[in-house]
C-alpha positions in Angstrom: 0.0 0.0 0.0 1.3 3.5 -0.8 1.8 6.0 1.9 -0.9 8.2 0.3 -3.4 5.4 0.6 -2.4 4.5 4.2 -3.0 8.1 5.3 -6.6 8.3 4.0 -9.5 8.3 6.4 -10.5 4.8 5.2 -8.3 2.3 3.4 -10.8 1.2 0.7 -13.9 2.8 -0.8 -17.4 1.2 -0.7 -17.4 1.0 -4.5 -14.1 -0.9 -4.5 -15.6 -3.3 -1.9 -18.6 -4.0 -4.1 -16.4 -4.5 -7.1 -14.1 -6.9 -5.2 -17.1 -8.8 -3.9 -18.6 -9.3 -7.4 -15.3 -10.2 -9.0 -14.4 -12.6 -6.3 -17.7 -14.3 -6.4 -17.4 -14.6 -10.2 -14.0 -16.3 -9.9 -15.0 -18.9 -7.2 -18.8 -19.1 -6.9 -19.2 -22.8 -6.0 -17.1 -23.0 -2.8 -18.7 -19.8 -1.6 -22.2 -21.0 -2.3 -21.6 -24.4 -0.8 -20.2 -22.8 2.4 -23.1 -20.3 2.5 -25.6 -23.1 2.1 -24.3 -24.9 5.1 -24.8 -21.7 7.2 -28.3 -21.1 5.8 -29.4 -24.7 6.4 -28.2 -24.6 10.0 -30.0 -21.4 10.7 -33.2 -22.7 9.0 -33.3 -25.6 11.4 -33.9 -23.2 14.2 -35.7 -20.3 12.3 -38.7 -22.5 11.2 -39.6 -23.6 14.8 -38.9 -20.1 16.0 -41.4 -18.7 13.5 -44.0 -21.2 14.6 -43.4 -20.4 18.3 -43.8 -16.7 17.5 -47.1 -17.4 15.6 -48.3 -19.2 18.7 -47.5 -16.3 21.0 -44.5 -18.1 22.7 -42.2 -15.1 22.2 -39.5 -16.2 24.7 -39.1 -19.6 23.0 -39.1 -17.9 19.6 -36.2 -15.6 20.7 -34.3 -18.4 22.3 -34.6 -20.5 19.1 -33.6 -17.6 16.9 -30.5 -16.9 19.1 -29.5 -20.6 18.9 -29.9 -20.5 15.2 -27.8 -17.4 14.9 -25.1 -18.9 17.1 -25.0 -22.3 15.4 -25.2 -20.8 12.0 -22.4 -18.3 12.9 -20.3 -21.2 14.1 -20.8 -23.3 10.9 -20.1 -20.1 8.9 -16.4 -20.7 9.6 -15.8 -22.4 6.2 -17.5 -19.5 4.5 -15.0 -17.0 6.1 -12.2 -19.3 5.0 -13.4 -19.4 1.4 -14.0 -15.6 1.4 -10.4 -14.9 2.5 -9.0 -17.5 0.1 -10.9 -15.8 -2.7 -9.4 -12.4 -1.8 -6.0 -13.8 -1.4 -6.3 -15.7 -4.7 -5.2 -19.0 -3.2 -7.6 -21.9 -3.9 -8.5 -23.8 -0.7 -10.5 -27.0 -0.7 -14.0 -26.7 0.8 -13.1 -29.3 3.5 -9.9 -27.5 4.6 -11.7 -25.6 7.3 -12.6 -28.9 9.0 -9.0 -29.8 9.4 -8.7 -27.4 12.3 -11.7 -28.2 14.6 -10.4 -25.9 17.3 -11.3 -22.9 15.2 -14.9 -24.0 15.2 -14.8 -23.8 19.0 -13.3 -20.3 18.7 -16.1 -19.4 16.2 -18.7 -20.7 18.6 -17.5 -18.6 21.5 -17.2 -15.5 19.4 -20.6 -16.1 17.7 -22.2 -16.5 21.1 -21.1 -13.1 22.3 -21.6 -11.3 18.9 -25.1 -12.6 18.2 -26.3 -12.4 21.8 -25.3 -8.7 21.8 -26.7 -8.1 18.3 -30.1 -9.7 19.0 -30.4 -8.1 22.4 -29.5 -4.8 20.8 -32.3 -5.1 18.3 -34.9 -5.0 21.1 -33.7 -1.8 22.7 -33.0 1.8 21.8 -34.2 1.4 18.2 -31.5 -1.2 17.5 -28.7 1.3 18.0 -26.8 -1.2 20.3 -26.7 -3.7 17.4 -24.9 -1.1 15.3 -22.4 -0.7 18.1 -21.8 -4.5 18.2 -21.3 -4.4 14.4 -18.9 -1.5 14.6 -16.7 -3.3 17.1 -16.9 -7.0 16.3 -17.7 -7.3 12.6 -14.4 -9.0 11.7 -14.2 -11.8 14.2 -14.9 -14.5 11.7 -12.1 -13.3 9.4 -9.7 -13.1 12.3 -10.4 -16.7 13.2 -10.3 -18.0 9.6 -7.0 -16.1 9.2 -5.5 -17.6 12.4 -4.7 -14.1 13.6 -5.9 -14.7 17.2 -6.0 -17.7 19.5 -9.5 -18.0 20.9 -12.9 -16.6 20.3 -12.6 -13.7 22.8 -9.2 -12.7 21.4 -10.7 -12.7 17.9 -13.3 -10.3 19.1 -10.6 -8.1 20.6 -8.6 -8.2 17.4 -11.7 -7.1 15.5 -12.0 -4.1 17.9 -8.4 -3.1 17.2 -8.8 -3.4 13.4 -11.7 -0.9 13.4 -10.0 1.6 15.7 -11.0 5.2 14.7 -13.1 3.8 11.8 -16.3 2.8 13.6 -18.7 5.1 11.8 -17.4 4.1 8.4 -17.7 0.4 9.2 -21.3 0.9 10.3 -22.1 2.9 7.2 -20.6 0.1 5.0 -22.5 -2.5 7.0 -25.7 -0.7 6.3 -25.0 -0.4 2.6 -24.6 -4.2 2.4 -27.7 -4.7 4.5 -29.6 -2.8 1.9 -28.0 -5.0 -0.7 -29.4 -8.1 1.1 -32.8 -6.5 1.4 -32.9 -6.0 -2.4 -32.1 -9.7 -2.8 -35.1 -10.5 -0.6 -37.5 -8.5 -2.8 -39.2 -11.6 -4.4 -40.9 -12.2 -1.0 -42.8 -8.9 -1.7 -44.8 -10.8 -4.3 -46.2 -13.1 -1.7 -45.0 -16.1 0.3 -44.9 -19.2 -1.8 -42.5 -22.1 -2.5 -41.4 -20.2 -5.7 -40.7 -16.8 -4.1 -39.0 -18.5 -1.1 -36.8 -20.6 -3.3 -35.8 -17.6 -5.5 -35.1 -15.5 -2.5 -32.9 -18.1 -0.9 -30.8 -18.4 -4.1 -30.5 -14.6 -4.4 -29.6 -14.3 -0.8 -26.9 -17.0 -1.1 -25.4 -15.1 -4.0 -25.7 -11.6 -2.3 -24.3 -12.7 1.0 -21.4 -14.6 -0.7 -20.6 -11.3 -2.4 -20.8 -9.5 0.9 -18.5 -12.1 2.5 -15.8 -11.5 -0.1 -16.2 -7.7 0.2 -15.8 -8.1 4.0 -12.7 -10.1 3.5 -11.4 -7.3 1.2 -12.0 -4.8 3.9 -10.4 -7.0 6.6 -7.2 -7.3 4.5 -7.2 -3.5 3.8 -7.6 -2.7 7.5 -4.8 -5.1 8.4 -2.5 -3.5 5.8 -3.4 0.0 6.9 -2.6 -0.8 10.5 0.7 -2.3 9.5 1.6 0.7 7.4 0.6 3.1 10.3 
């Protein structure tokens, strides 16, 4: 990185992140989609009964099931982070490579528990602002673990905090941009809930979230490089 780039307020523009995400997905779509499908399927196992519990008025059970789904889905998202980083680094990694280090799944579980507990709790209070705080501080823990840059889930959360130092507002803004991107992918549900619209939405979300994962890996690497140059 040049010194000029290192001294800018943010090491990479939102437009560059989107371009990186699209190009990375175009280069290696199938490993990203397969890893994403594992995450989606895990969350769906809990989301369906959570929805049913909510429809029956059992709100506490619904929240607990949702939280379990987010934590377990976040844990099994580890291969997704690995594939996203491999795409950005342009080094092919077999899909099963993540499972060769089972300890990192434990780290992912610990970090996911604290991240998603804070995020879900934050959605229920103060108009969701606490969730934005969680995002601003801990958004990169999955990449830290996939990169082997910290030993343990809590240390991965701490490393995420350090990476985003003095850049919290920009990180939240970029996170909101990608949230809008995911909402656009879910637009087919606006035409009604049916097997067709659900299927199309799942496929579009798999693609859009995989693009977002690669863009996040690009930002992670840029923040690492900017901190090293500084």
